[in-house]
NUNUVO-625017 format. One record per atom (N, C-alpha, C, O): residue in three letters; x negated, y, z. Coordinates in steps of 0.2 Angstrom, whole numbers, plus 2048, in hexadecimal, padded with zeros to 3 digits. Layout:
! NUNUVO-625017
ALAXYZ;...
END
This chain:
! NUNUVO-625017
MET81F7B87DC;MET81E7B87E3;MET8247B57E6;MET82A7B67E4;SER8237B07EB;SER8297AD7EE;SER82A7B07F5;SER8267B17F9;THR8307B37F6;THR8327B67FD;THR8317B1802;THR82E7B3807;GLN8337AB801;GLN8327A6806;GLN82B7A4808;GLN8297A480E;SER8277A4803;SER81F7A3805;SER81C7A9808;SER8187A980C;ASP81F7AF806;ASP81C7B5809;ASP81E7B6810;ASP81A7B8814;ILE8247B4812;ILE8267B4819;ILE8227AF81D;ILE8207B0822;ARG8217A981A;ARG81E7A481E;ARG8167A681F;ARG8147A5825;GLU8137A881A;GLU80C7AA81B;GLU80B7B081F;GLU8067B1823;PHE8107B581E;PHE80F7BB822;PHE8107BA82A;PHE80C7BC82E;LEU8157B682C;LEU8167B4833;LEU8117B0835;LEU80E7B183B;ALA80E7AB832;ALA8097A7834;ALA8027AB835;ALA7FF7AA83A;SER8017B0830;SER7FB7B4831;SER7FB7B8837;SER7F67BA83A;ARG8017BB838;ARG8027BF83E;ARG8017BB845;ARG7FE7BE84A;ARG8047B5845;ARG8047B184B;ARG7FC7AF84C;ARG7FA7AE852;ALA7F97AE847;ALA7F27AB847;ALA7ED7B084A;ALA7E87AE84D;ARG7EF7B784A;ARG7EA7BC84D;ARG7EB7BD854;ARG7E77C1857;ILE7F07BB857;ILE7F17BD85E;ILE7F07B7863;ILE7F27B1862;THR7EC7B8868;THR7EA7B386D;THR7EF7B3872;THR7F37B8873;PRO7F07AD876;PRO7F47AD87B;PRO7F37B2880;PRO7F87B5883;GLN7ED7B4882;GLN7EB7B9886;GLN7EE7C0884;GLN7F17C4888;GLN7ED7C187E;GLN7F07C887B;GLN7F87C887C;GLN7FB7CD87C;ALA7FB7C287B;ALA8027C287B;ALA8057C2883;ALA80B7C1884;GLY8007C1887;GLY8027C188E;GLY8047BA891;GLY8077B9896;LEU8027B588D;LEU8037AE88F;LEU7FD7AB893;LEU7F77AD891;PRO7FE7A6897;PRO7F87A389A;PRO7F479F895;PRO7F779C891;ALA7EE79F896;ALA7E979C892;ALA7E8795895;ALA7E479489A;TYR7EB790891;TYR7EA789893;TYR7E3786891;TYR7E178988C;GLY7E1782894;GLY7DA77F892;GLY7DB77A88C;GLY7E177988A;GLY7D677788A;GLY7D6773884;GLY7D577687E;GLY7D677D87D;ASN7D4773879;ASN7D3775872;ASN7DA77786F;ASN7DE77386F;ARG7DB77D86C;ARG7E177E868;ARG7E077D861;ARG7DB77F85E;ARG7E577A85E;ARG7E4777857;ARG7E577D852;ARG7E477C84C;VAL7E8782854;VAL7EA788850;VAL7E778E853;VAL7E778F859;PRO7E579384E;PRO7E3799851;PRO7E979E853;PRO7EE79D850;GLY7E87A2858;GLY7ED7A685A;GLY7F37A285E;GLY7F179D861;LEU7F97A585D;LEU7FE7A2861;LEU80179C85D;LEU80179B857;ARG804797861;ARG80879285E;ARG80F79485D;ARG811799860;ARG812790859;ARG819792857;ARG81E79285D;ARG82279785E;GLU81D78D862;GLU82178D868;GLU82079386C;GLU824795870;GLU81A79686C;GLU81879C870;GLU81B7A286D;GLU81E7A6871;VAL81B7A2867;VAL81F7A8864;VAL8267A8865;VAL82A7AD867;ALA8297A2865;ALA8307A1866;ALA8327A386E;ALA8377A686F;LEU82D7A1872;LEU82E7A2879;LEU82E7AA87A;LEU8327AD87E;LEU8297AD877;LEU8297B5878;LEU82F7B8875;LEU8317BD877;ALA8317B686F;ALA8377B986C;ALA83E7B786E;ALA8437BA86D;GLY83E7B2873;GLY8447B0876;GLY8497AC871;GLY84F7AD872;VAL8467A886D;VAL84A7A4868;VAL84779D869;VAL84279B86C;SER84B798866;SER849791867;SER843790862;SER84279385D;ILE84078A864;ILE83A788860;ILE83C787859;ILE839789854;ASP842782859;ASP844780852;ASP84678684E;ASP845786848;TYR84978B851;TYR84B79184D;TYR84579584A;TYR845797845;TYR84079684F;TYR83A79A84C;TYR837796847;TYR835799842;VAL83678F847;VAL83378B842;VAL83778C83B;VAL83478D836;ARG83E78D83C;ARG84178E835;ARG840795833;ARG83F79682D;LEU83F79A837;LEU83E7A0835;LEU8377A1832;LEU8367A482C;GLU83279E835;GLU82B79E832;GLU82B79A82C;GLU82679B828;ARG82F79682A;ARG82F792824;ARG83279681E;ARG832794819;GLY83479C820;GLY8377A181B;GLY83E7A281B;GLY8417A5816;ASN84279F820;ASN8497A0820;ASN84B7A6824;ASN84E7A582A;LEU8497AB822;LEU84B7B2826;LEU8527B4824;LEU8547B9827;ALA8557B181F;ALA85B7B481D;ALA8617B6822;ALA8647BB822;GLY8627B1827;GLY8677B282C;GLY8657B6832;GLY8697B6837;ALA85E7B8833;ALA85C7BB839;ALA85F7C183A;ALA85F7C6836;SER8617C3840;SER8647C9842;SER85E7CE843;SER8587CC844;GLU8607D4844;GLU85B7DA845;GLU8587D984C;GLU8527DA84D;GLU85C7D6851;GLU8597D5858;GLU8547D0858;GLU84F7D085B;VAL8557CA854;VAL8507C5853;VAL84A7C7850;VAL8447C6852;LEU84B7CB84A;LEU8457CE847;LEU8417D284B;LEU83B7D284B;ASP8447D784F;ASP8417DB854;ASP83D7D7859;ASP8387D985B;ALA8407D185C;ALA83D7CD861;ALA8377CA85E;ALA8327C9861;ILE8377C8858;ILE8317C5855;ILE82C7CA854;ILE8267C8855;ALA82E7D0851;ALA8297D5850;ALA8257D7857;ALA81F7D8857;GLY8297D785C;GLY8267D8863;GLY8217D2865;GLY81C7D4868;ALA8237CC864;ALA81F7C6866;ALA8197C6862;ALA8147C4865;LEU8197C885C;LEU8137C8857;LEU80F7CE858;LEU80A7CF854;HIS8117D385C;HIS80E7DA85C;HIS80D7DD855;HIS8087E0854;LEU8137DD852;LEU8127E084B;LEU8127E884C;LEU8167EB850;ASP80E7EB847;ASP80F7F3847;ASP8147F5843;ASP8187F1841;ASP8157FC842;ASP81B7FE83F;ASP81B7FC838;ASP8217FA835;ALA8167FB834;ALA8167F982D;ALA8177F282D;ALA81B7F0828;GLU8157EE831;GLU8167E7831;GLU81D7E5833;GLU8217E1830;ARG8207E9838;ARG8277E883A;ARG82C7EA834;ARG8307E6832;ALA82A7EF831;ALA82E7F182B;ALA82E7EC825;ALA8337EA822;HIS8287E9824;HIS8277E481F;HIS82B7DD821;HIS82E7DA81D;LEU82B7DB828;LEU82F7D682A;LEU8367D7828;LEU83A7D2826;PHE8397DD829;PHE8407DE828;PHE8417DE820;PHE8467DC81E;ASP83C7E181C;ASP83D7E0815;ASP83D7D9812;ASP8417D780E;LEU8397D5815;LEU8397CE813;LEU83F7CA815;LEU8427C6811;ALA8427CC81B;ALA8497C981D;ALA84E7CC818;ALA8537C8816;ARG84E7D2816;ARG8537D4811;ARG8527D180A;ARG8577CF807;ALA84C7D0808;ALA84B7CC802;ALA84D7C5802;ALA8507C27FE;ALA84C7C2808;ALA84E7BB809;ALA8567BA809;ALA8597B6806;ALA8597C080B;ALA8607C080C;ALA8637C3805;ALA86A7C3805;LYS85F7C5801;LYS8617C87FB;LYS8667CE7FC;LYS86B7D07F9;ARG8647D2801;ARG8677D8803;ARG8647DE800;ARG85E7DD7FE;PRO8677E37FF;PRO8637E97FC;PRO85E7EB801;PRO85E7EA807;ALA8597EF7FD;ALA8537F1801;ALA8557F7806;ALA85B7F9805;ARG8517F880B;ARG8537FD810;ARG85580480D;ARG858808811;ALA852806807;ALA85480C804;ALA85380B7FD;ALA84F8077FB;PRO85680F7F9;PRO85580F7F1;PRO84D8107F0;PRO84B8157F3;ARG84A80C7EC;ARG84380D7EC;ARG84080F7E5;ARG83A8107E4;ARG8458117E0;ARG8428127DA;ARG8458197D7;ARG84C8197D7;ALA84181D7D5;ALA8448237D1;ALA8448227CA;ALA84181D7C7;ARG8498257C6;ARG84A8247BF;ARG84682A7BB;ARG8478307BE;GLY8448287B6;GLY84182E7B1;GLY83B8317B4;GLY83882F7B9;PRO8398367B0;PRO83283A7B2;PRO83383E7B9;PRO83983F7BB;VAL82E8407BB;VAL82E8447C1;VAL83184A7C0;VAL82F84D7BB;PRO83684D7C4;PRO83A8537C2;PRO8358597C1;PRO8308597C5;ASP83785D7BD;ASP8338637BC;ASP8328677C2;ASP82D86A7C3;SER8378677C7;SER83686B7CD;SER8318687D1;SER82D86C7D5;VAL8308627D1;VAL82B85E7D5;VAL8248607D2;VAL81F8617D5;LEU8248607CB;LEU81D8617C8;LEU81B8687C9;LEU81586A7CA;ARG82086D7CA;ARG81E8747CB;ARG81B8747D2;ARG8168787D3;VAL81E8717D7;VAL81B8717DE;VAL81486E7DD;VAL80F8707E0;LEU8138687D9;LEU80C8657D9;LEU80786A7D6;LEU80286A7D8;GLU80986D7D0;GLU8058727CD;GLU8038787D1;GLU7FE87B7D0;SER80887A7D6;SER8068807DA;SER80187E7DF;SER7FE8837E3;MET7FF8787E0;MET7FA8767E5;MET7F38777E2;MET7F08727E0;THR7F187D7E1;THR7EB87E7DD;THR7E487D7E1;THR7DF87C7DE;ASP7E587C7E8;ASP7DE87B7EB;ASP7DE8747EE;ASP7D98727F1;SER7E38707EC;SER7E38697EF;SER7E48647E9;SER7E98657E6;PRO7DF85F7E9;PRO7E185A7E4;PRO7E78567E6;PRO7E88547EC;ALA7EC8557E2;ALA7F28527E4;ALA7F584E7DE;ALA7F484F7D8;PHE7F98487E0;PHE7FC8447DB;PHE8028417DD;PHE8038407E3;ILE80683E7D9;ILE80C83A7DB;ILE80B8337D8;ILE8098327D2;ARG80C82E7DC;ARG80B8277DB;ARG8128247DC;ARG8168267E0;ASN81381E7D9;ASN8188197DB;ASN8168147DF;ASN8108147E1;GLY81A80F7E1;GLY81880A7E5;GLY8138057E2;GLY80F8017E6;ARG8128057DC;ARG80D8017D8;ARG8068047D8;ARG8018017D6;LEU80680A7DB;LEU80080E7DB;LEU7FE8117D4;LEU7F88127D2;ASP8038117CF;ASP8028157C9;ASP80281D7CB;ASP80781F7CF;ILE7FE8207C8;ILE7FE8287C9;ILE80382A7C3;ILE80182A7BD;VAL80882D7C5;VAL80D82F7C0;VAL80D8367BF;VAL8108397BA;ALA80A83A7C3;ALA8098417C2;ALA8038447C7;ALA8028417CC;ALA8008497C4;ALA7FA84C7C8;ALA7F98537C6;ALA7FA8557C1;ASN7F78577CB;ASN7F585E7CA;ASN7EE85E7C7;ASN7EB8597C6;ARG7EC8647C5;ARG7E58657C2;ARG7DF8627C6;ARG7DB85E7C3;LEU7DF8637CC;LEU7DA8617D1;LEU7DB8597D2;LEU7D68567D3;GLY7E18577D2;GLY7E28507D3;GLY7DF84C7CD;GLY7DC8477CE;ARG7E184E7C7;ARG7DE84B7C1;ARG7D684B7C1;ARG7D38477BE;ALA7D48517C3;ALA7CC8527C4;ALA7C984D7C9;ALA7C484A7C7;LEU7CC84C7CE;LEU7CA8487D3;LEU7CA8407D1;LEU7C583D7D2;TYR7CF83F7CD;TYR7D08387CB;TYR7CE8377C3;TYR7D08337C0;ALA7C983C7C1;ALA7C783C7BA;ALA7C58357B8;ALA7C68337B2;PRO7C18317BC;PRO7BF82B7B9;PRO7C48267B7;PRO7C48227B3;LEU7CA8267BB;LEU7D08227BA;LEU7D38257B3;LEU7D58207AF;TYR7D382B7B2;TYR7D782E7AC;TYR7D282D7A6;TYR7D482C7A0;ALA7CB82C7A7;ALA7C782B7A2;ALA7C782479F;ALA7C5823799;ASP7CA81F7A3;ASP7CB8197A0;ASP7D181879C;ASP7D781879F;ASP7D0818796;ASP7D6818791;ASP7D9811790;ASP7DD81078C;THR7D780C793;THR7D9805792;THR7E0803795;THR7E37FF793;ALA7E280879A;ALA7E880679E;ALA7EC80C79F;ALA7E98117A2;ARG7F280D79E;ARG7F68127A0;ARG7FD80F7A2;ARG7FF80A7A0;PRO8008127A8;PRO7FE8177AB;PRO7F88167AF;PRO7F68107B1;VAL7F481B7B2;VAL7EF81B7B6;VAL7F18177BC;VAL7F68197C0;ASN7ED8127BE;ASN7EF80E7C4;ASN7E980D7C9;ASN7E480A7C7;ILE7EA80F7CF;ILE7E480F7D4;ILE7E28087D5;ILE7DC8077D5;ALA7E68037D6;ALA7E47FC7D8;ALA7E17F97D2;ALA7DC7F67D3;ARG7E37FA7CC;ARG7E07F77C6;ARG7D97F97C5;ARG7D47F67C4;TYR7D88007C6;TYR7D18037C5;TYR7CD8007CB;TYR7C77FF7C9;GLN7CF8007D1;GLN7CB7FF7D7;GLN7C97F77D6;GLN7C37F67D8;PHE7CD7F37D4;PHE7CB7EC7D4;PHE7C87E97CD;PHE7C47E57CD;LEU7CA7EC7C8;LEU7C87E97C1;LEU7C37EE7BD;LEU7C07EB7B9;HIS7C37F47BF;HIS7BE7F87BB;HIS7B77F87BE;HIS7B67F87C4;PRO7B27F77B9;PRO7AB7F77BC;PRO7A97FC7C0;PRO7A57FC7C5;ALA7AC8027BF;ALA7AA8087C3;ALA7AE8097CA;ALA7AD80E7CD;GLY7B38057CB;GLY7B78057D1;GLY7B38067D7;GLY7B580A7DB;ARG7AE8017D8;ARG7AB8017DE;ARG7A68087DF;ARG7A580A7E5;ASP7A480B7DA;ASP7A08117DA;ASP7A58177DC;ASP7A381B7E0;PHE7AB8177D9;PHE7AF81D7DA;PHE7B281D7E1;PHE7B38227E5;PHE7B38177E4;PHE7B58167EB;PHE7B08137EF;PHE7AF80D7F0;PRO7AB8177F2;PRO7A58157F5;PRO7A68107FB;PRO7A380C7FC;ASP7AC8127FF;ASP7AE80D804;ASP7B3808801;ASP7B9808803;TRP7B08047FD;TRP7B58007F9;TRP7B97FB7FD;TRP7BF7FA7FB;GLU7B67F8802;GLU7B97F3805;GLU7BF7F6809;GLU7C57F3809;THR7BE7FB80C;THR7C47FF810;THR7C980180B;THR7CF80080C;ALA7C7804805;ALA7CC807800;ALA7D08017FD;ALA7D68027FC;SER7CC7FC7FC;SER7D07F67F8;SER7D57F37FD;SER7DA7F07FB;ASN7D37F2803;ASN7D77EF808;ASN7DE7F3809;ASN7E37F080A;THR7DD7FA809;THR7E37FE809;THR7E77FD803;THR7ED7FD804;THR7E47FD7FD;THR7E87FC7F7;THR7EC7F67F7;THR7F27F67F6;VAL7E97F07F9;VAL7EC7EA7FA;VAL7F27EA7FF;VAL7F77E77FD;SER7F17ED804;SER7F67EE80A;SER7FC7F2807;SER8027F0809;LEU7FB7F7803;LEU8007FB801;LEU8047F77FB;LEU80A7F87FB;LEU8017F37F7;LEU8047EF7F2;LEU8087EA7F6;LEU80E7E87F4;ARG8057E77FB;ARG8097E27FF;ARG80F7E5802;ARG8157E1802;THR80F7EB805;THR8147EE808;THR81A7EF802;THR8207EE804;GLU8187F27FD;GLU81C7F37F7;GLU8207EC7F5;GLU8267EC7F3;ALA81C7E77F5;ALA81F7E17F2;ALA8247DE7F7;ALA8297DB7F5;GLY8247E07FD;GLY8297DE802;GLY82F7E3801;GLY8357E0802;ARG82E7E97FF;ARG8347ED7FE;ARG8377EC7F7;ARG83D7EC7F7;ALA8337EA7F3;ALA8367E97EC;ALA8347E27E9;ALA8307E27E4;PRO8367DD7EC;PRO8347D67E9;PRO8367D57E2;PRO8337D07DF;HIS83A7D87DF;HIS83C7D67D8;HIS83A7DC7D3;HIS83C7DC7CE;ASP8357E07D5;ASP8327E57D1;ASP82E7E17CC;ASP8287DF7CE;SER8307E07C6;SER82C7DC7C1;SER8257E07BF;SER8207DC7BE;GLY8257E67BF;GLY81F7EA7BE;GLY81A7E97C4;GLY8147E87C2;LEU81C7E97CA;LEU8187E77D0;LEU8157E07CF;LEU8107DF7D1;THR81A7DC7CE;THR8187D57CE;THR8137D37C8;THR80E7CF7C9;GLY8147D77C3;GLY80F7D67BD;GLY8087D87BF;GLY8037D57BE;LEU8087DE7C3;LEU8017E17C5;LEU7FE7DC7CA;LEU7F87DB7C9;ILE8027DA7CF;ILE7FF7D67D4;ILE7FC7CF7D1;ILE7F77CD7D2;GLY8007CD7CC;GLY7FE7C77C8;GLY7F77C87C5;GLY7F37C37C5;GLU7F77CD7C1;GLU7F17CF7BE;GLU7EB7D07C2;GLU7E57CD7C1;LEU7EC7D37C8;LEU7E67D47CD;LEU7E47CD7D0;LEU7DE7CC7D1;VAL7E97C97D2;VAL7E87C37D5;VAL7E47BF7D0;VAL7DF7BB7D2;THR7E67BF7CA;THR7E27BB7C5;THR7DB7BD7C3;THR7D77B97C2;ARG7DA7C37C3;ARG7D47C67C1;ARG7CF7C87C6;ARG7C97C97C5;SER7D17C97CC;SER7CD7CB7D2;SER7CD7C77D8;SER7D27C67DB;GLU7C77C37D9;GLU7C77BF7DF;GLU7C87C37E5;GLU7CB7C17EA;GLU7C57C97E5;GLU7C57CE7EB;GLU7CD7CF7ED;GLU7CF7CF7F3;PHE7D07D17E7;PHE7D87D27E9;PHE7DB7CC7EB;PHE7DF7CC7F0;ARG7DA7C67E8;ARG7DD7C07EA;ARG7DC7BF7F1;ARG7E07BC7F5;THR7D67C07F4;THR7D47BE7FB;THR7D87C37FF;THR7DB7C1804;ALA7D87C97FE;ALA7DB7CE802;ALA7E37CD802;ALA7E67CE807;TRP7E57CC7FC;TRP7ED7CB7FB;TRP7EF7C5800;TRP7F57C5803;ALA7EB7C0800;ALA7ED7BA804;ALA7ED7BC80C;ALA7F07B8810;LYS7EB7C180E;LYS7EB7C3815;LYS7F17C6817;LYS7F37C681D;HIS7F67C8813;HIS7FC7CA814;HIS7FC7D1819;HIS8017D281D;ASN7F77D5818;ASN7F77DB81C;ASN7FB7E0818;ASN7FC7E1812;VAL7FF7E481D;VAL8037EA81A;VAL8017F081E;VAL7FE7F0824;ARG8037F681C;ARG8017FC81F;ARG80580281D;ARG808802817;LEU806807821;LEU80980D81F;LEU80381281E;LEU7FE811821;HIS803816819;HIS7FE81A817;HIS800822816;HIS801824811;HIS80082581C;HIS80282C81C;HIS7FD83181C;HIS7FD837819;THR7F7830820;THR7F2835821;THR7EC831822;THR7EC82C825;GLY7E6835821;GLY7E0832822;GLY7DA83581E;GLY7DB83B81C;SER7D583281D;SER7CF835819;SER7CD830814;SER7CD82A815;LYS7CA83280E;LYS7C882D809;LYS7C2830806;LYS7C2836804;PRO7BD82C805;PRO7B782E802;PRO7B782C7FB;PRO7BA8277F9;PHE7B48317F6;PHE7B382F7EF;PHE7AC8317ED;PHE7A88347F1;ARG7AA82E7E8;ARG7A382F7E5;ARG7A58327DE;ARG7A682D7D9;HIS7A68387DD;HIS7A883B7D7;HIS7A283C7D2;HIS79D83F7D4;PRO7A383B7CB;PRO79E83C7C7;PRO79B8437C6;PRO7958447C4;ALA79F8487C8;ALA79D84F7C7;ALA79B8527CD;ALA7978577CD;VAL79E8507D3;VAL79C8547D9;VAL79984F7DE;VAL7978517E4;GLY7988497DD;GLY7958447E2;GLY7998427E7;GLY7A08417E6;GLU7968417ED;GLU79A83E7F3;GLU79F8447F6;GLU79D8497F7;ILE7A58427F7;ILE7AA8467FA;ILE7AF8427FE;ILE7B283D7FB;THR7B0844804;THR7B5841808;THR7BB846809;THR7BA84C80C;LEU7C1844808;LEU7C7849808;LEU7CC84680D;LEU7CD84080D;ASP7CF84A811;ASP7D5848815;ASP7DB848810;ASP7DB84B80B;PHE7E0843811;PHE7E584380D;PHE7EC842812;PHE7EC840817;ASP7F184580F;ASP7F8844812;ASP7FC84280C;ASP7FD845807;ALA80083D80E;ALA80583A809;ALA80C83A80B;ALA80E839811;MET81083D807;MET81783E808;MET81C83B803;MET81B83C7FD;GLU820837805;GLU825834801;GLU82A83A7FF;GLU82B83E802;LEU82C8397F8;LEU83183E7F6;LEU83883C7F7;LEU83A8377F3;PRO83C83E7FB;PRO84383C7FD;PRO84783C7F7;PRO84B8377F6;ALA8478417F2;ALA84B8417ED;ALA84983D7E7;ALA84C83C7E2;GLN84383A7E7;GLN8408357E2;GLN83E82F7E6;GLN83882E7E7;PRO84282A7E7;PRO8418247EB;PRO83B8207E8;PRO83B81F7E2;GLY83681E7EC;GLY83181A7E9;GLY82B81E7E7;GLY82681B7E5;LEU82B8257E7;LEU8268297E5;LEU82382C7EB;LEU82682E7F0;THR81C82D7EB;THR8188307F1;THR8148357EE;THR8108347E9;LEU81483B7F1;LEU80F8417F0;LEU8098417F5;LEU80A8417FB;THR8038407F2;THR7FD8407F6;THR7F98467F5;THR7F88487EF;ALA7F784A7FA;ALA7F38507F9;ALA7ED84F7FD;ALA7ED84D803;TYR7E78517FA;TYR7E08517FD;TYR7DE8587FF;TYR7E085D7FC;SER7DA858805;SER7D885F807;SER7D185E80B;SER7CF85880C;ALA7CD86380C;ALA7C7863810;ALA7C7869814;ALA7C986E812;ALA7C486881A;ALA7C486E81F;ALA7BF87381C;ALA7BA87181A;PRO7C187981D;PRO7BD87F81B;PRO7B687F81E;PRO7B587D824;GLY7B188081A;GLY7AA88181D;GLY7A687A81E;GLY7A187A820;THR7A987581B;THR7A686F81B;THR7A386D814;THR7A587080F;PRO79E869814;PRO79B86780D;PRO7A1864809;PRO7A0864802;ASP7A686080B;ASP7AB85E807;ASP7AF863804;ASP7B28637FF;HIS7B0869808;HIS7B486E805;HIS7B0871800;HIS7B38747FA;ASP7A9872800;ASP7A58757FB;ASP7A68707F5;ASP7A68727EF;ALA7A68697F6;ALA7A68657F0;ALA7AD8657ED;ALA7AD8657E7;LEU7B28677F1;LEU7B98687EE;LEU7B986E7EA;LEU7BC86E7E4;SER7B68737EC;SER7B58797E8;SER7B18787E1;SER7B387B7DC;LEU7AC8747E2;LEU7A88727DC;LEU7AD86E7D7;LEU7AC86F7D1;LEU7B186A7DA;LEU7B68667D6;LEU7BA86A7D2;LEU7BC8697CC;ALA7BD8707D6;ALA7C18747D2;ALA7BE8787CD;ALA7C18797C7;SER7B887A7CE;SER7B487D7C8;SER7B38787C2;SER7B387A7BD;TRP7B18727C4;TRP7B086D7BF;TRP7B786C7BB;TRP7B786B7B5;ALA7BC86C7BF;ALA7C386B7BB;ALA7C58707B7;ALA7C786F7B1;ALA7C38777B9;ALA7C487C7B4;ALA7C087C7AE;ALA7C287E7A8;THR7BA87A7AF;THR7B58797A9;THR7B88747A4;THR7B787479E;GLU7BA86E7A7;GLU7BC8687A3;GLU7C38697A1;GLU7C686679C;ASN7C786F7A3;ASN7CD8707A1;ASN7D286A7A2;ASN7D586879D;ALA7D28687A8;ALA7D68627AA;ALA7DD8637A9;ALA7DF8697AA;THR7E185E7A6;THR7E885F7A5;THR7EC8607AB;THR7EB85D7B0;PRO7F18657AB;PRO7F58667B1;PRO7F98607B2;PRO7F985B7AF;ALA7FE8617B7;ALA80285B7BA;ALA8058577B4;ALA8038517B4;GLY8098597B1;GLY80D8567AB;GLY80F84F7AE;GLY81084E7B4;ASN81184B7A9;ASN8138447AB;ASN80F83F7A7;ASN81183E7A1;PRO80A83C7AA;PRO8068377A6;PRO80A8327A3;PRO80882F79E;GLY8108307A6;GLY81482B7A3;GLY81B82B7A8;GLY81A82C7AE;PRO82182B7A5;PRO82782B7A9;PRO8268257AE;PRO82481F7AD;VAL82A8267B3;VAL82B8207B8;VAL82E81B7B5;VAL83381C7B2;ASP82C8157B6;ASP82E80F7B2;ASP83680E7B4;ASP83780D7BA;ARG83A80E7B0;ARG84180D7B1;ARG8438067B4;ARG8488057B7;GLN83E8017B3;GLN83F7FA7B5;GLN83E7FA7BD;GLN8407F57C0;ASN83B7FF7C0;ASN8397FF7C7;ASN83E8027CB;ASN83C8057D0;ARG8448037C9;ARG8498067CD;ARG84A8037D4;ARG84E8057D8;
END
């Protein structure tokens, strides 16, 4: 992955989606040769010279100040995730440290695993930025049983299963939404950790083997993923839609704990209870450490 090309394509794609009317500019007549805003219009909105903005969009973000980056973010109507991504790209271009240490060393601490195992009514797991599941409680392993049943790849990786496994589309029934979220999370992580060899290898594999991933990756979409709902089609309990909350672990940089739940009295809560009964019957493995966090991904 080239930081310069990532900057160029990210800024160009954000510029292309905004019309002059949305930016508060007068709509001049005649045919426009480019979709969205022109470079000179972004420069006007950001309060910088046209030549300077052109240099920035060509990938030369290394010397840009925070004030300039904020102005560009405002001109392009970037959301919180996109703004953070722009700053990450600028840090990578300047070869400055990331905004926070992003990698934990070694396995998930026993104290965190005890918390995970104590969540007996909620499927929960811990993932890294590559979307490897590095630890899960009993219900979490039961929910993601199809991924654990695939012995061809370890550690269990959500993106690899989703795009490369034949059953990926069945397990994630709203596959398009789920896959776009996955790509956006990986694109966000690539901005945070451009030199992560494991992440680069995963992205290279997916780009090579999946046309759907390749198409979505080229859109340069990023997102924050803290709460929402997600549908599954589980082989033992059928259709189930669960609410999720994702929390970064401050003491383990780069790791995120995700917990699922369902409102009491709903069919999804009944399905979650059925999943718990199935997990007990199957004797699903408790949290443990499916594999230590890769030391290369500090």
